C-alpha positions, 0 to 999 in steps of 0.5 A: 419520680414523684419523690425526685420532684418533691425533693426538688420542690423542697430545694426550690422552696428553701432557696426562695425562703417561702412559707411552710404552707406554700410547700404543703399546698404545692405538694397537694396541688401536685398530688391532685394533678398527678392523680387526675392526669398522667404526665410524662417524665419530661413534663413532671418538673413543669407540673411542679413549677406550675403547682409552686406558682399557684401555691405562691399566689395563694399563700405568699405576700410576694410571689416569685416571678415566672422568670425566676421559676424558669431560671430555677428549672435551668430554662427547661421550660419557657415562660408561656409554658409555665403560665399555661398553669392558669387553666389548671388554676381555674379548674382547681379554684372552681373545684375547691370553691375558692371565692371569686375575689381570690380567683380573680386576684390569682389570675390578675397576678399571673397576667400582670407583666413582671415589670409592673409588679415591683 
């Protein structure tokens, strides 16, 4: 199922015209998460979207809106489910010793309402 997820992530990556580094980081985050925690098939796409959101916030100048990512999953997940990725973001950023400013900006970016970002 990982192969199917990565194929889908590549399609989304191409559709959103993101940086190559974003794709590499997304796959890295997915692999780290899947190696640490078993995930049901029904939640695998959610893991992929959350990883893409985290990677975009780290690599991209303009991050896709959570609503846009929700749309790309055919509304399979609600916005709040995707935003729960913040818990994983905190753990990942601490484990990789990201600077405090980077972690704070990522949290801020995820929490600011979409209408305030433009």
